[in-house]
N, C-alpha and C positions, 0 to 999 in steps of 0.2 A: 489405561495405551490403547493403541489400536487395533480393533477388532478384527485379526488375520486380512491386512488390505488387501484387493487386489493389484497386479501390476499394471493392468488395463481393463478396460472393459472388453466383456467377452464380443469378438468377431472384431475389434477396433485393432487399428493399427497408430502407432505414437505419431504424433505431426507437432513438426518443430514450429510451433506455430505462435508460441506463447501463449495458451488459453488454459486457464484456472478454474478447476470447475469443485465445487464441494458436494457432497454427496452423504445426505441424512447424516449431517455433521453434529455428533451432541458433544454436550462439553457439562461434565458436572464437579461442583466443589462444596465437597463435605456434603451437606445434604439438601443444597441446591443446585435444580438444575438452571445453567447460564443459558445455554443454547439447546434447541429442541428439535432437532432434525431437518437442519437448514441445507439444500440444494439450489445450490447457485454458480452458477456462470459468467466468466470475464473473460473477453478477448481481445484481442490487438487491433487498435482503432476506433476504440470507443475509450472514454473515461466511463465508469460506474461508480457512480455514487452512492452510498450509503446513510440513510437519514436513521433519524430517530431520538427517544428521550434516552435520559444516563438510566445508565441499568440494562438496556435493550440487548447486550451482549454485542456491539458495535466492535470495539477494541478486543475481546475476546475471540470475535469471527477472525479479523484482520492477523492474529497471533498463532492461528493454528494455520495460515496460510504458507507461516514460512517456518512452523515449528519452534517458533519462538515461546509456546503457551509450557512446550514439554520441560522448559529449565525447572518449572516449580512442578514438584510432583505430588501436590496435593491437587490436581487437577485430573479429573478421568476424563478421557477423549473417547469417542467412539463415531464411527463413520469413515468418510474418506477425504482425502483431496486427493487430485489429480492433475500436474502439470503437463501437457500436450500428451494427454491419454494416461499417463503412469504415478501412479502410487507415489507422492513423496514419502509417505511412512513406509514404501518399503524396506526391506532388512536389507537388502544391497544398495540403500541410496545413500550418501554421506550427508549429514546435517549439513555441514558448510557449504558443499554446491548448491543444496536448499536455497539457502540465504545468502548465495553469491547469486542465484540465479531469480532469488524472488527478494527484492530491496526493500527497505523500511524506511520512513520519514515517520517522526515522531512528531508530538504537539509541539513540544518546547527543544529547541535546538540546543546540543549539545556537542559543540567543536572539542575535538582532544585539545590538552594544551598544550598543543604544539603551532607552530606555522600555517599559515595557510595551503602552502604546499604539500607541510608535511601531512598535514590532514588527507590529504589526497593522494596522496603516495602510499599510505597507509596500506591501506587493499591491497593494492599492486605490488605491493613488496611482501606479505604474508602467501600473495596465491603465487608466487615464484616470477610474476612478469620481468621481462628483461629489465634493468633503468633505463638503455635507450629508449622504450618506448612509452615510457613515464610522461614525459611531457607532451608526447602528442595525445594521449589519452586526459590529462589533465585538462588542457584545453579543450578538448572537445568536449567535457563534460560542464565547464566551466560553462561555455557557450551555453549548451543545452538548456543550463538552470539559468542562464540571462543575467551571469555574476562575471563574464568574462572584463568587459568593458571597464567597471568598476574595481576590480581586485590587478587585474596584470602587472599592475607596477609596486604591488602590495603582496606579493606572493611570501615574502621572507620575514614578514610581521606577523605576530601571534592572531590567531585566528576571533580571539576574545577583543580583539580591537574591533573588529567589523561591528558594524550596528544588527540589532537584533533581526531584522529582514534581512541582513545579508548574512548572519549566521545560517537561518534556515534555509537559505539557498545554498550557501555551503554543505548541509548537511546532504541536500536534495543531488547537488556534485558529486560527493562523496559515495552518493549510492549509485549514482549514475557511472561515474570512472569503471565500475566493474560490470558494466554492460548488461543489465539482468534484463532478463523476458521481462517478468512482471514488477510493478511498482507499489507498493502500499503505502497509503499517507493517511495517519490519526492525526486529524484536524489538525493540518501543518502550520495552517492560517489564523488559527485563535487568538494566539498575541500579538498578529502584524494590524500594521496601519492599513488602509486602503489600497495606496501605492504598493505596498511591497505584497498586498494580498495579489495583486492585478496581474503581477511580474511573474508572480507561481503560476497563476490560473492561465498567462499567457504561454508559460513554458511546460507544461501540461498539454495544450492544445495542441503544439508540435511535437514532444513525445508521446503522442497515444499512435502515432503514424507506424513508429518502431517499437513500441513498449504496451504491453496490457497494462491498465492504469485505474489502480480502484481506490477511491476516497471517501473516506468516514469525513464527514462533516456534521455540525450542529447548527449550522446556517441555512436555514433552508433557501434562502434567495443564492447563496454560493452551486449549492446543487442545482439550482434554476437555470442558473447561467455557465455553468460549467461542465454541466455532465451531458453524457449523451442517453443512458439509462440511467433509472433510479432506483432502489428498493428501499423500502417502508419495514425495519424490523421494531418490533415491541415485545418487550420481556422473553427474550430470548427465540422469538418466531417471526417468519419471514411473512408478513402480513402482504405484500405484496411487492411485483417489482413489472417495468415498463418503462418504456421510453419517457425520457424526462418530460418531455411538453402532453404528452397523455396521464402520466401520472399526476402531474400538478394542476390539469384542467379538468380532468374526467375522470379522478382515480375511481376504482372499482370497488373498495372498501371505505364503509365510514369512518374508520378509526383512522386510514389517510389520511381522509379530509379533513376530521378535525385537528389531526397534527398537524397538517400544511399551514390549516388556518388559525391554527394557535389558541384553538378551545383546549388543549391540554398540551403536558411536556414541556 
């Protein structure tokens, strides 16, 4: 479990700006150290990409940011994660509220076995939102995911009738309908064609104005074109983080240069 998390940093007041920061975050599973003291911040107005080879700890890091990792009690977590300056692991912070404010989209789209509309209404219904507000929220989320024009006449169809790329954008909309402060994406374009990938990247560029976006990708070209800053993970360590252009043209660490150039990973 988390080691006595702080509610906020000493002398700081919580700011409702959607910023999220890990502090000396460590994760151990059995005898393996998966994350080794990661301190990394992301803020609204940018897309932060995280790159690195398989086994670098990228997905584990994301799952710590919305307390999803604690679903498996075999993981030991130390350090902290602060959202708007406050620990998400504080005892008085409800897990459901953390996961509403920190949404996540996975590599494989998993629509619920319901209609398109019901997929998007599921979150608001659990959260107690008034039914007469659902339509507006659903349309706004679909527009933000660049999917409204394609499905506005198919809302009562099974969601699984949609193409793979449409299903992934539906999952993006399903996260957005709850109006999160932070959006985590774990390889969201790994199984998509170039057209669907471009639409998701376009959506993220617009979303970053209102949502803090963290994108894990194994595609260094995607990180180069879609992100404002990029962090490089290797064997559970944060090797370096910088503005994307700087990291890809003049990395400070030789290991970063080797990975970007394809010499390993």
